[in-house]
N, C-alpha and C positions, 0 to 999 in steps of 0.2 A: 618523531612522528606521533607518539602518544601525547605529547604536550600540545601539538597542533590540533589533535582531535578533541582534547579537553577544552581548549580555547574555542574551537569551532562549536562545540556543544553549548558552551556558555554564551557565545554570541547568538546562537540560534534561539536560546531561551530568552535573552534580552530583546532580540528583534521581534519575535513572535508576540511576546507580552506587550511590547510597545505598540504593536499594530492592532491591539484590541482583540486578539484571538480569543474566541470563546471556548471555555473548557466545559466538559460534561460535569454533571453534579458529582460532588465528592461524596463517596459512600464509605470512607474510612478516614482515620486520623492522619494517614500518611499521604495526603493529596490525591487519593483515588487510585484506581487500578492502573497498572502499567501495561502498555500495549506490547503484544508479542513482538520480539525482534529476532527470533531464530526460526528458520524455515528449512526443513529437510537437512538439518545439521549445519547449515550456513547461517551466519549472523550478519545483521546490518554492519556495515563498515569493513567486512571482509573484502579481500582483493578478488578480482574476477577469477584468477587462477585457483584460489582456495574454494570459492563457491563452486566452480566447475568440478573440481576434484571431489568435493563433498557430495554433490548431487549426482554426478555422472555414474557413481557406483551403483545407484539404485534405478535411475531412469536415464534414458538417452536424452541429451540436450542438443538443441540446435543453436549455433551462434549466428546472430544476425545483427549487423550494424551496431556492435557494442553492447548488445543485450543477449540474454539467454532465454530460450523458449523450451517449455516442456508441453507435450501434447497429451491430453487425457491424464489428469492427476486428481486423486482424492485429497480433499482437505476440508476440515470443518464439517464432516459428515456428508459432504456433497462431492459429486464428480464434476470437475471443471474441464472443459475442452481445451483451454488455452491458459498457460501460466507464463508470464513474462517477468524476468528479473532484470532490473535496470541498474546502471552504474554511472557514477559521476566521479571524476578525478580518481579513477581506479578503486572506487569504494562502492560496495553493494548498498543501495539506498532505497530501492522500491521493488515491491513484488505485487503483481496484479493477476488475480484469478478471474477468468472470464468464461461465461457460458452463453451460447446463443440459443434463442428460442424463436419459433415461427410466429408466436402470438404474444401480444403485450401481456395478456392475462397469465400466460405460463411464466414469463420473465418476472412478473410481479409476485407470483407465488413463490419463486425461489428467493426473491428479494425479501418478502415478508418473513420467510423462514430464517434467513441469515440475519436480518435486522433484529428479529426476536432474540436470537442467540447472543448477538452483540450487546443488546440492551441489558440482558441478564449479566453478561460478563463485565461491561464497562459502565453501565448506567445511562443517564440521559445523553442523547446525541443531538448535535446542532444540524440544522438544514445546511447542506453544503452550498458553495458559491453558485453552482449550476442550477440549484433548485430541484434536482432530480434524484436526490439521495440524502444521506446523513453522514456526518463526520464526528469522530471523537478524537480529541487531542489530549495526551497525558501530560504529566508534569515535566517530562523530559522532551516535550514538543514532538514526540512521535505521533503519527496520525494513522487511524484506520477509517476507511470510508466504504460505503456500500451505495450503489446507484443502479438505476435502470435507464436505458436510453436506446433509441432506434439507431441503426447503423447499417452500413453496407459491407459485406464480407469481401475478401480479396478476390473471390470468384464473381463478384457483382451481385450477389443475392442480398435481398433486404431481410434483416433480422431485428429482433429485440434482444438486447444484451443485458446481462446482469454482471456487474463488476464488483469485486471485493479487492480493495487495495490497502496495503500497509506501506508506510513511508517513514524513513528515518528523519528526525528533525534536523540532524546535522547535514544530511544529504539535501534536504529541502532548502536549507540556508545556502549551500553551495550553488544549487540551481538558481536561486534568487539572485545571488551575487553575480553569477555568470550572465544572467539576463540583463542586469544593469550595465554590463560592459557592452552589450549588443545595442543599447539605445543610442 
């Protein structure tokens, strides 16, 4: 299993570099800062069972369609209404923090605050594919992104959302390879 993950990480690095992935400005001799990969005691690539046991000690978790959800969680100096942890091939690969706002200006205020902290921590960030936020990719192809977007809640209300996401490079590669099989 460890050999598989090492191979997967190497393939991820090769794939993302060959696709022209842009990296943030390097601000140290060791290829720049490393993106956080541990959240609430659980690490990227942990099994769902391990993640559940680590986090459920502190916060109740809801399991929904292969992902875990925490309601109302502090992280990065902010309170987030919704936190979702996603898995691929029984491996924790993504965590998304989300807060809804009634107005675009309120969502952008949260965005500006988080974006400022990310810039201090990681350096320059690239505009993401959707054009509504920014992304930083580290040397291990882990990704952190921040974005603001309109959306509709499960109850049908219109909100503006601020999302902060962290993704494992290995998990992103698996998701990409799975998407190729669906074509």
